[in-house]
BALOBA-1460 file (C-alpha; in Angstrom, 3 decimals):
// residues 334
<rec num="1" residu="m" x="-29.783" y="166.797" z="38.792"/>
<rec num="2" residu="k" x="-27.124" y="169.281" z="37.677"/>
<rec num="3" residu="r" x="-27.473" y="171.162" z="40.987"/>
<rec num="4" residu="l" x="-26.836" y="167.939" z="42.901"/>
<rec num="5" residu="l" x="-23.809" y="167.221" z="40.742"/>
<rec num="6" residu="h" x="-22.397" y="170.698" z="41.327"/>
<rec num="7" residu="l" x="-23.010" y="170.326" z="45.050"/>
<rec num="8" residu="f" x="-21.164" y="166.993" z="45.077"/>
<rec num="9" residu="i" x="-18.182" y="168.512" z="43.230"/>
<rec num="10" residu="a" x="-18.100" y="171.469" z="45.636"/>
<rec num="11" residu="l" x="-18.141" y="169.190" z="48.664"/>
<rec num="12" residu="a" x="-15.417" y="167.005" z="47.167"/>
<rec num="13" residu="s" x="-13.279" y="170.069" z="46.463"/>
<rec num="14" residu="c" x="-13.772" y="171.323" z="50.002"/>
<rec num="15" residu="g" x="-12.699" y="167.979" z="51.385"/>
<rec num="16" residu="s" x="-9.639" y="167.974" z="49.139"/>
<rec num="17" residu="a" x="-8.663" y="171.487" z="50.252"/>
<rec num="18" residu="t" x="-9.037" y="170.496" z="53.890"/>
<rec num="19" residu="a" x="-6.812" y="167.481" z="53.323"/>
<rec num="20" residu="q" x="-4.201" y="169.682" z="51.666"/>
<rec num="21" residu="e" x="-4.253" y="172.111" z="54.568"/>
<rec num="22" residu="a" x="-3.553" y="169.378" z="57.131"/>
<rec num="23" residu="p" x="0.141" y="169.545" z="58.066"/>
<rec num="24" residu="k" x="2.319" y="166.778" z="56.721"/>
<rec num="25" residu="p" x="3.405" y="164.439" z="59.534"/>
<rec num="26" residu="l" x="7.072" y="164.848" z="60.382"/>
<rec num="27" residu="r" x="9.277" y="162.439" z="62.300"/>
<rec num="28" residu="a" x="11.697" y="164.291" z="64.582"/>
<rec num="29" residu="g" x="14.931" y="162.973" z="66.031"/>
<rec num="30" residu="i" x="16.842" y="164.372" z="69.013"/>
<rec num="31" residu="v" x="20.632" y="164.311" z="69.206"/>
<rec num="32" residu="g" x="21.834" y="164.732" z="72.793"/>
<rec num="33" residu="l" x="19.542" y="163.609" z="75.611"/>
<rec num="34" residu="d" x="21.332" y="165.478" z="78.395"/>
<rec num="35" residu="t" x="19.160" y="168.562" z="78.971"/>
<rec num="36" residu="s" x="15.767" y="169.139" z="80.554"/>
<rec num="37" residu="h" x="14.671" y="170.580" z="77.208"/>
<rec num="38" residu="v" x="14.546" y="167.057" z="75.784"/>
<rec num="39" residu="p" x="11.638" y="165.638" z="77.836"/>
<rec num="40" residu="a" x="9.910" y="169.049" z="77.801"/>
<rec num="41" residu="f" x="10.044" y="169.360" z="74.006"/>
<rec num="42" residu="t" x="9.124" y="165.700" z="73.490"/>
<rec num="43" residu="k" x="6.062" y="166.104" z="75.697"/>
<rec num="44" residu="l" x="4.918" y="169.081" z="73.643"/>
<rec num="45" residu="f" x="5.490" y="167.511" z="70.227"/>
<rec num="46" residu="n" x="4.144" y="164.059" z="71.127"/>
<rec num="47" residu="n" x="0.987" y="165.270" z="72.827"/>
<rec num="48" residu="p" x="-1.876" y="163.625" z="70.874"/>
<rec num="49" residu="k" x="-4.007" y="166.691" z="71.597"/>
<rec num="50" residu="s" x="-1.471" y="169.153" z="70.165"/>
<rec num="51" residu="e" x="-2.939" y="171.727" z="67.809"/>
<rec num="52" residu="g" x="-1.784" y="174.278" z="65.283"/>
<rec num="53" residu="d" x="1.926" y="174.350" z="64.507"/>
<rec num="54" residu="l" x="2.747" y="171.555" z="66.951"/>
<rec num="55" residu="a" x="0.334" y="169.092" z="65.365"/>
<rec num="56" residu="g" x="1.805" y="166.339" z="63.223"/>
<rec num="57" residu="i" x="5.372" y="166.456" z="64.547"/>
<rec num="58" residu="t" x="6.407" y="163.420" z="66.583"/>
<rec num="59" residu="v" x="9.736" y="162.735" z="68.260"/>
<rec num="60" residu="v" x="10.427" y="159.132" z="67.255"/>
<rec num="61" residu="a" x="14.147" y="158.629" z="67.925"/>
<rec num="62" residu="g" x="16.857" y="159.896" z="70.238"/>
<rec num="63" residu="y" x="20.633" y="159.525" z="70.460"/>
<rec num="64" residu="p" x="21.882" y="160.035" z="74.055"/>
<rec num="65" residu="g" x="25.362" y="161.377" z="73.311"/>
<rec num="66" residu="g" x="26.889" y="163.131" z="76.314"/>
<rec num="67" residu="t" x="30.294" y="164.424" z="77.425"/>
<rec num="68" residu="d" x="32.365" y="164.863" z="80.580"/>
<rec num="69" residu="m" x="30.733" y="168.239" z="81.288"/>
<rec num="70" residu="p" x="28.891" y="167.848" z="84.636"/>
<rec num="71" residu="a" x="25.679" y="169.273" z="83.174"/>
<rec num="72" residu="s" x="25.836" y="166.435" z="80.633"/>
<rec num="73" residu="k" x="27.272" y="163.360" z="82.322"/>
<rec num="74" residu="d" x="25.193" y="163.795" z="85.480"/>
<rec num="75" residu="r" x="21.877" y="163.978" z="83.608"/>
<rec num="76" residu="v" x="22.049" y="162.045" z="80.337"/>
<rec num="77" residu="a" x="20.902" y="158.716" z="81.823"/>
<rec num="78" residu="k" x="17.900" y="160.285" z="83.567"/>
<rec num="79" residu="f" x="16.633" y="162.199" z="80.553"/>
<rec num="80" residu="t" x="17.248" y="159.233" z="78.243"/>
<rec num="81" residu="e" x="14.997" y="157.067" z="80.361"/>
<rec num="82" residu="q" x="12.363" y="159.783" z="80.519"/>
<rec num="83" residu="v" x="12.040" y="160.040" z="76.738"/>
<rec num="84" residu="r" x="12.232" y="156.260" z="76.366"/>
<rec num="85" residu="g" x="9.187" y="156.166" z="78.628"/>
<rec num="86" residu="m" x="7.426" y="158.496" z="76.183"/>
<rec num="87" residu="g" x="7.782" y="155.950" z="73.407"/>
<rec num="88" residu="v" x="10.932" y="157.375" z="71.808"/>
<rec num="89" residu="e" x="13.306" y="154.805" z="70.319"/>
<rec num="90" residu="i" x="16.851" y="155.171" z="71.667"/>
<rec num="91" residu="v" x="19.543" y="154.557" z="69.054"/>
<rec num="92" residu="d" x="23.303" y="154.142" z="69.345"/>
<rec num="93" residu="s" x="24.529" y="156.575" z="66.690"/>
<rec num="94" residu="i" x="23.660" y="159.725" z="64.780"/>
<rec num="95" residu="p" x="23.652" y="157.915" z="61.392"/>
<rec num="96" residu="r" x="21.171" y="155.401" z="62.793"/>
<rec num="97" residu="l" x="18.937" y="158.238" z="63.995"/>
<rec num="98" residu="l" x="19.045" y="159.954" z="60.610"/>
<rec num="99" residu="e" x="17.622" y="156.825" z="58.960"/>
<rec num="100" residu="k" x="14.437" y="157.191" z="61.002"/>
<rec num="101" residu="v" x="13.638" y="160.923" z="60.946"/>
<rec num="102" residu="d" x="12.731" y="163.879" z="58.727"/>
<rec num="103" residu="v" x="13.967" y="166.711" z="60.957"/>
<rec num="104" residu="v" x="16.562" y="167.015" z="63.725"/>
<rec num="105" residu="l" x="16.785" y="168.808" z="67.063"/>
<rec num="106" residu="l" x="20.409" y="169.059" z="68.202"/>
<rec num="107" residu="e" x="20.005" y="169.346" z="71.963"/>
<rec num="108" residu="s" x="23.436" y="168.355" z="73.338"/>
<rec num="109" residu="v" x="23.950" y="170.638" z="76.321"/>
<rec num="110" residu="d" x="27.711" y="170.781" z="75.718"/>
<rec num="111" residu="g" x="28.235" y="173.177" z="72.827"/>
<rec num="112" residu="r" x="31.832" y="172.005" z="72.431"/>
<rec num="113" residu="i" x="30.690" y="168.930" z="70.491"/>
<rec num="114" residu="h" x="28.103" y="170.589" z="68.250"/>
<rec num="115" residu="l" x="30.513" y="171.127" z="65.355"/>
<rec num="116" residu="e" x="31.443" y="167.453" z="65.222"/>
<rec num="117" residu="e" x="27.801" y="166.454" z="65.544"/>
<rec num="118" residu="v" x="26.666" y="168.642" z="62.639"/>
<rec num="119" residu="r" x="29.444" y="167.185" z="60.486"/>
<rec num="120" residu="q" x="27.476" y="163.937" z="60.761"/>
<rec num="121" residu="i" x="23.998" y="165.496" z="60.498"/>
<rec num="122" residu="f" x="24.288" y="168.074" z="57.708"/>
<rec num="123" residu="p" x="25.126" y="165.685" z="54.809"/>
<rec num="124" residu="s" x="21.601" y="164.256" z="55.262"/>
<rec num="125" residu="g" x="20.145" y="167.612" z="54.156"/>
<rec num="126" residu="k" x="17.505" y="167.475" z="56.893"/>
<rec num="127" residu="p" x="16.404" y="170.738" z="58.617"/>
<rec num="128" residu="v" x="18.122" y="171.245" z="61.975"/>
<rec num="129" residu="f" x="17.289" y="173.231" z="65.100"/>
<rec num="130" residu="i" x="20.345" y="173.719" z="67.344"/>
<rec num="131" residu="d" x="19.593" y="174.463" z="70.968"/>
<rec num="132" residu="k" x="21.784" y="176.989" z="72.704"/>
<rec num="133" residu="p" x="24.649" y="177.430" z="72.220"/>
<rec num="134" residu="v" x="25.216" y="176.991" z="68.497"/>
<rec num="135" residu="a" x="28.748" y="175.782" z="69.253"/>
<rec num="136" residu="g" x="31.591" y="176.016" z="71.772"/>
<rec num="137" residu="t" x="33.265" y="179.141" z="70.352"/>
<rec num="138" residu="l" x="32.468" y="181.929" z="67.923"/>
<rec num="139" residu="a" x="34.808" y="180.392" z="65.327"/>
<rec num="140" residu="e" x="32.983" y="177.068" z="65.626"/>
<rec num="141" residu="t" x="29.635" y="178.866" z="65.369"/>
<rec num="142" residu="l" x="30.741" y="180.406" z="62.075"/>
<rec num="143" residu="a" x="31.914" y="176.993" z="60.907"/>
<rec num="144" residu="v" x="28.514" y="175.468" z="61.716"/>
<rec num="145" residu="f" x="26.724" y="178.057" z="59.583"/>
<rec num="146" residu="e" x="29.226" y="177.655" z="56.745"/>
<rec num="147" residu="l" x="28.823" y="173.873" z="56.725"/>
<rec num="148" residu="a" x="25.038" y="174.286" z="56.700"/>
<rec num="149" residu="k" x="25.415" y="176.514" z="53.643"/>
<rec num="150" residu="q" x="27.653" y="174.004" z="51.892"/>
<rec num="151" residu="h" x="25.154" y="171.187" z="52.485"/>
<rec num="152" residu="h" x="22.091" y="173.378" z="51.719"/>
<rec num="153" residu="v" x="20.685" y="172.705" z="55.185"/>
<rec num="154" residu="a" x="18.008" y="174.900" z="56.754"/>
<rec num="155" residu="l" x="19.338" y="175.884" z="60.184"/>
<rec num="156" residu="f" x="17.924" y="177.782" z="63.145"/>
<rec num="157" residu="s" x="19.101" y="178.419" z="66.694"/>
<rec num="158" residu="s" x="17.607" y="180.543" z="69.458"/>
<rec num="159" residu="s" x="16.843" y="180.764" z="73.151"/>
<rec num="160" residu="s" x="13.245" y="180.367" z="74.264"/>
<rec num="161" residu="t" x="13.357" y="183.812" z="75.929"/>
<rec num="162" residu="r" x="13.093" y="185.557" z="72.567"/>
<rec num="163" residu="f" x="9.575" y="184.273" z="71.985"/>
<rec num="164" residu="g" x="7.960" y="185.282" z="75.262"/>
<rec num="165" residu="d" x="4.595" y="186.952" z="74.713"/>
<rec num="166" residu="r" x="5.622" y="190.251" z="76.323"/>
<rec num="167" residu="i" x="9.271" y="190.488" z="75.288"/>
<rec num="168" residu="s" x="8.413" y="189.832" z="71.652"/>
<rec num="169" residu="s" x="5.823" y="192.610" z="71.549"/>
<rec num="170" residu="v" x="7.558" y="195.419" z="73.485"/>
<rec num="171" residu="r" x="8.854" y="197.152" z="70.367"/>
<rec num="172" residu="q" x="5.276" y="197.515" z="69.133"/>
<rec num="173" residu="d" x="4.010" y="198.997" z="72.413"/>
<rec num="174" residu="e" x="2.683" y="202.497" z="71.633"/>
<rec num="175" residu="a" x="3.389" y="203.567" z="75.203"/>
<rec num="176" residu="l" x="7.114" y="203.032" z="74.578"/>
<rec num="177" residu="g" x="7.571" y="205.111" z="71.451"/>
<rec num="178" residu="d" x="10.988" y="204.739" z="69.830"/>
<rec num="179" residu="l" x="13.312" y="202.328" z="71.645"/>
<rec num="180" residu="l" x="16.278" y="204.272" z="73.006"/>
<rec num="181" residu="g" x="17.921" y="201.534" z="75.065"/>
<rec num="182" residu="a" x="17.311" y="198.407" z="77.126"/>
<rec num="183" residu="t" x="18.449" y="196.358" z="80.093"/>
<rec num="184" residu="t" x="17.796" y="192.648" z="80.522"/>
<rec num="185" residu="w" x="18.613" y="190.321" z="83.397"/>
<rec num="186" residu="g" x="18.484" y="186.682" z="84.309"/>
<rec num="187" residu="p" x="20.229" y="183.754" z="86.000"/>
<rec num="188" residu="c" x="23.920" y="183.483" z="85.150"/>
<rec num="189" residu="s" x="26.072" y="180.382" z="85.608"/>
<rec num="190" residu="y" x="29.166" y="179.194" z="83.798"/>
<rec num="191" residu="q" x="30.593" y="175.960" z="82.379"/>
<rec num="192" residu="s" x="34.322" y="175.483" z="82.004"/>
<rec num="193" residu="g" x="35.514" y="175.117" z="78.423"/>
<rec num="194" residu="t" x="33.224" y="177.638" z="76.720"/>
<rec num="195" residu="p" x="32.933" y="181.435" z="76.858"/>
<rec num="196" residu="d" x="31.200" y="182.487" z="80.087"/>
<rec num="197" residu="l" x="27.964" y="183.751" z="78.563"/>
<rec num="198" residu="f" x="27.426" y="180.829" z="76.166"/>
<rec num="199" residu="f" x="26.004" y="178.454" z="78.771"/>
<rec num="200" residu="y" x="23.134" y="180.192" z="80.590"/>
<rec num="201" residu="a" x="23.547" y="183.934" z="80.227"/>
<rec num="202" residu="i" x="22.713" y="183.493" z="76.555"/>
<rec num="203" residu="h" x="19.025" y="183.602" z="77.544"/>
<rec num="204" residu="g" x="19.308" y="187.165" z="78.819"/>
<rec num="205" residu="v" x="21.544" y="188.224" z="75.935"/>
<rec num="206" residu="e" x="19.001" y="186.856" z="73.460"/>
<rec num="207" residu="s" x="16.308" y="188.923" z="75.183"/>
<rec num="208" residu="l" x="18.520" y="191.986" z="74.875"/>
<rec num="209" residu="y" x="18.818" y="191.457" z="71.130"/>
<rec num="210" residu="t" x="15.093" y="190.821" z="70.856"/>
<rec num="211" residu="l" x="14.627" y="194.382" z="72.089"/>
<rec num="212" residu="m" x="17.655" y="196.146" z="70.618"/>
<rec num="213" residu="g" x="18.092" y="194.286" z="67.337"/>
<rec num="214" residu="p" x="21.532" y="193.891" z="65.734"/>
<rec num="215" residu="g" x="24.031" y="196.702" z="65.280"/>
<rec num="216" residu="c" x="26.191" y="196.549" z="68.419"/>
<rec num="217" residu="q" x="29.685" y="197.945" z="67.875"/>
<rec num="218" residu="t" x="31.529" y="197.639" z="71.197"/>
<rec num="219" residu="v" x="31.151" y="195.623" z="74.402"/>
<rec num="220" residu="s" x="32.528" y="196.187" z="77.897"/>
<rec num="221" residu="r" x="32.078" y="193.878" z="80.874"/>
<rec num="222" residu="v" x="32.466" y="193.848" z="84.643"/>
<rec num="223" residu="k" x="32.474" y="190.333" z="86.115"/>
<rec num="224" residu="g" x="31.760" y="190.236" z="89.842"/>
<rec num="225" residu="p" x="30.948" y="187.556" z="92.427"/>
<rec num="226" residu="v" x="27.274" y="188.554" z="92.638"/>
<rec num="227" residu="h" x="26.498" y="190.107" z="89.266"/>
<rec num="228" residu="d" x="28.025" y="189.967" z="85.795"/>
<rec num="229" residu="q" x="27.290" y="193.103" z="83.771"/>
<rec num="230" residu="v" x="27.843" y="193.511" z="80.031"/>
<rec num="231" residu="t" x="27.157" y="196.791" z="78.219"/>
<rec num="232" residu="g" x="27.009" y="197.190" z="74.472"/>
<rec num="233" residu="t" x="27.081" y="200.391" z="72.470"/>
<rec num="234" residu="w" x="25.019" y="200.236" z="69.284"/>
<rec num="235" residu="q" x="25.957" y="202.039" z="66.078"/>
<rec num="236" residu="d" x="23.242" y="204.653" z="66.616"/>
<rec num="237" residu="g" x="24.486" y="205.459" z="70.120"/>
<rec num="238" residu="r" x="21.923" y="203.388" z="72.048"/>
<rec num="239" residu="l" x="23.130" y="201.389" z="75.047"/>
<rec num="240" residu="g" x="22.030" y="197.848" z="75.794"/>
<rec num="241" residu="t" x="22.951" y="196.105" z="79.044"/>
<rec num="242" residu="y" x="22.749" y="192.509" z="80.209"/>
<rec num="243" residu="r" x="22.940" y="191.936" z="83.965"/>
<rec num="244" residu="g" x="23.696" y="188.327" z="84.878"/>
<rec num="245" residu="i" x="22.548" y="187.329" z="88.357"/>
<rec num="246" residu="v" x="25.246" y="185.065" z="89.762"/>
<rec num="247" residu="k" x="23.929" y="184.988" z="93.344"/>
<rec num="248" residu="g" x="20.590" y="185.802" z="94.898"/>
<rec num="249" residu="k" x="17.053" y="185.777" z="93.517"/>
<rec num="250" residu="a" x="17.320" y="185.178" z="89.786"/>
<rec num="251" residu="d" x="14.263" y="185.847" z="87.634"/>
<rec num="252" residu="f" x="14.156" y="186.822" z="83.964"/>
<rec num="253" residu="g" x="13.181" y="190.362" z="83.067"/>
<rec num="254" residu="a" x="13.795" y="193.447" z="80.959"/>
<rec num="255" residu="t" x="13.369" y="197.207" z="80.915"/>
<rec num="256" residu="a" x="12.916" y="199.042" z="77.632"/>
<rec num="257" residu="y" x="13.594" y="202.784" z="77.595"/>
<rec num="258" residu="g" x="11.590" y="204.679" z="75.001"/>
<rec num="259" residu="s" x="10.937" y="208.166" z="73.696"/>
<rec num="260" residu="k" x="7.438" y="208.136" z="75.246"/>
<rec num="261" residu="g" x="7.740" y="205.821" z="78.212"/>
<rec num="262" residu="i" x="9.527" y="203.008" z="80.020"/>
<rec num="263" residu="v" x="8.214" y="199.462" z="79.738"/>
<rec num="264" residu="q" x="9.166" y="196.651" z="82.109"/>
<rec num="265" residu="v" x="8.738" y="192.949" z="81.382"/>
<rec num="266" residu="a" x="8.994" y="189.982" z="83.731"/>
<rec num="267" residu="e" x="8.238" y="186.572" z="82.270"/>
<rec num="268" residu="s" x="9.682" y="183.081" z="82.325"/>
<rec num="269" residu="p" x="10.830" y="181.419" z="79.088"/>
<rec num="270" residu="s" x="8.112" y="179.516" z="77.226"/>
<rec num="271" residu="y" x="9.106" y="176.143" z="75.781"/>
<rec num="272" residu="e" x="5.767" y="175.901" z="74.022"/>
<rec num="273" residu="r" x="6.234" y="179.171" z="72.136"/>
<rec num="274" residu="l" x="9.755" y="178.130" z="71.138"/>
<rec num="275" residu="c" x="8.553" y="174.720" z="69.945"/>
<rec num="276" residu="r" x="5.863" y="176.367" z="67.848"/>
<rec num="277" residu="q" x="8.576" y="178.419" z="66.159"/>
<rec num="278" residu="i" x="10.670" y="175.287" z="65.647"/>
<rec num="279" residu="a" x="7.670" y="173.538" z="64.097"/>
<rec num="280" residu="k" x="7.039" y="176.435" z="61.682"/>
<rec num="281" residu="f" x="10.705" y="176.380" z="60.740"/>
<rec num="282" residu="f" x="10.674" y="172.630" z="60.094"/>
<rec num="283" residu="r" x="7.729" y="173.037" z="57.729"/>
<rec num="284" residu="t" x="8.870" y="176.169" z="55.893"/>
<rec num="285" residu="g" x="12.663" y="176.057" z="56.116"/>
<rec num="286" residu="v" x="12.580" y="179.747" z="57.047"/>
<rec num="287" residu="p" x="14.333" y="180.568" z="60.362"/>
<rec num="288" residu="p" x="12.575" y="183.163" z="62.563"/>
<rec num="289" residu="v" x="15.969" y="184.601" z="63.535"/>
<rec num="290" residu="s" x="18.517" y="185.463" z="60.866"/>
<rec num="291" residu="q" x="21.971" y="183.931" z="60.733"/>
<rec num="292" residu="a" x="23.470" y="187.432" z="60.851"/>
<rec num="293" residu="e" x="21.734" y="188.277" z="64.133"/>
<rec num="294" residu="t" x="22.621" y="184.934" z="65.708"/>
<rec num="295" residu="v" x="26.272" y="185.390" z="64.728"/>
<rec num="296" residu="e" x="26.262" y="188.883" z="66.241"/>
<rec num="297" residu="i" x="24.847" y="187.540" z="69.506"/>
<rec num="298" residu="f" x="27.731" y="185.071" z="69.745"/>
<rec num="299" residu="t" x="30.216" y="187.779" z="68.794"/>
<rec num="300" residu="f" x="28.765" y="189.957" z="71.577"/>
<rec num="301" residu="m" x="29.241" y="187.154" z="74.110"/>
<rec num="302" residu="e" x="32.775" y="186.278" z="73.020"/>
<rec num="303" residu="a" x="33.704" y="189.978" z="73.009"/>
<rec num="304" residu="a" x="32.477" y="190.110" z="76.616"/>
<rec num="305" residu="d" x="35.094" y="187.515" z="77.580"/>
<rec num="306" residu="e" x="37.753" y="189.504" z="75.745"/>
<rec num="307" residu="s" x="36.726" y="192.634" z="77.633"/>
<rec num="308" residu="v" x="37.305" y="190.838" z="80.958"/>
<rec num="309" residu="r" x="40.735" y="189.719" z="79.766"/>
<rec num="310" residu="q" x="41.508" y="193.361" z="78.956"/>
<rec num="311" residu="g" x="40.381" y="194.650" z="82.345"/>
<rec num="312" residu="g" x="36.870" y="195.719" z="81.325"/>
<rec num="313" residu="t" x="37.823" y="197.983" z="78.445"/>
<rec num="314" residu="p" x="35.450" y="198.244" z="75.444"/>
<rec num="315" residu="v" x="36.114" y="195.640" z="72.750"/>
<rec num="316" residu="v" x="35.160" y="196.140" z="69.109"/>
<rec num="317" residu="l" x="32.879" y="193.364" z="67.848"/>
<rec num="318" residu="a" x="34.199" y="193.668" z="64.296"/>
<rec num="319" residu="d" x="37.707" y="192.844" z="65.515"/>
<rec num="320" residu="v" x="36.517" y="189.783" z="67.425"/>
<rec num="321" residu="l" x="34.515" y="188.594" z="64.425"/>
<rec num="322" residu="a" x="37.424" y="189.073" z="62.012"/>
<rec num="323" residu="k" x="39.701" y="186.960" z="64.200"/>
<rec num="324" residu="a" x="37.068" y="184.251" z="64.500"/>
<rec num="325" residu="r" x="36.553" y="184.141" z="60.728"/>
<rec num="326" residu="v" x="40.234" y="183.276" z="60.236"/>
<rec num="327" residu="e" x="39.960" y="180.441" z="62.754"/>
<rec num="328" residu="s" x="36.649" y="179.290" z="61.286"/>
<rec num="329" residu="a" x="38.088" y="178.983" z="57.769"/>
<rec num="330" residu="k" x="40.542" y="176.381" z="59.080"/>
<rec num="331" residu="l" x="37.712" y="174.406" z="60.705"/>
<rec num="332" residu="v" x="35.677" y="174.000" z="57.507"/>
<rec num="333" residu="q" x="38.544" y="172.860" z="55.315"/>
<rec num="334" residu="p" x="38.114" y="169.255" z="54.084"/>
């Protein structure tokens, strides 16, 4: 009899542990329905067969938003209808969306409005993923992170290129040895109103930082009609280069130069791998990319614009960051 009782208790405990291990369901809301990421991410999160990190997160509400930027105004209606067809409730304001969700994906394709959007989102205290770019300028990017700190909000932003299976594992490749430098490339297009690299080149720049890590000191840039090339010098003397493909065949790729060998990578961004990282972040509150590295990436890109204005001469990132901090302090004042 005692053995049966012990067996019953063991089975009950096992069932309880299993229940505790099941991820807590989370309701996600999307602000900005004007990018192809919106239906792609919604499809991944709302798939009833989703497993692992994606399981239990459902996009339940969306706020269309939109601006006069062509990439926004020409697509917001189409993507709104697509997610509506997936069962997502469309609401008319950010406050209304916040009433219905636990976590937020800020997807507005126009980074110029991100700062004003987070001013509405952050007081809720809900975790937020901001799709690229964090904001419309470096100063605004700093302001976004400062406001998140003030409101004790867990915040994360990254391109999907960082989490590619190959690019994320290159540094551990024994055939490479010590990483001595890297070159990345990818499609490059611009949107008026933001620094050149913020809109699409950010994907290739993020890949560069995935390989090189932070520590860039100066940036120089040559902007041409076919290619846009940005070279950074790291504090240990390593060189990292991003080559934006403005015209012609435009795939994503990278070359890592090591002490033992040279490793090349060619892979498309993976929305699924990014969404798995977003899901982990929503559950833990721990961003997979540090604020410091994200800020340096945006400093790198804004310094690239400054280099063009100065005729391609090297620009010191610390100087660009210091100037942006002064501007940012004005943006976060009550």
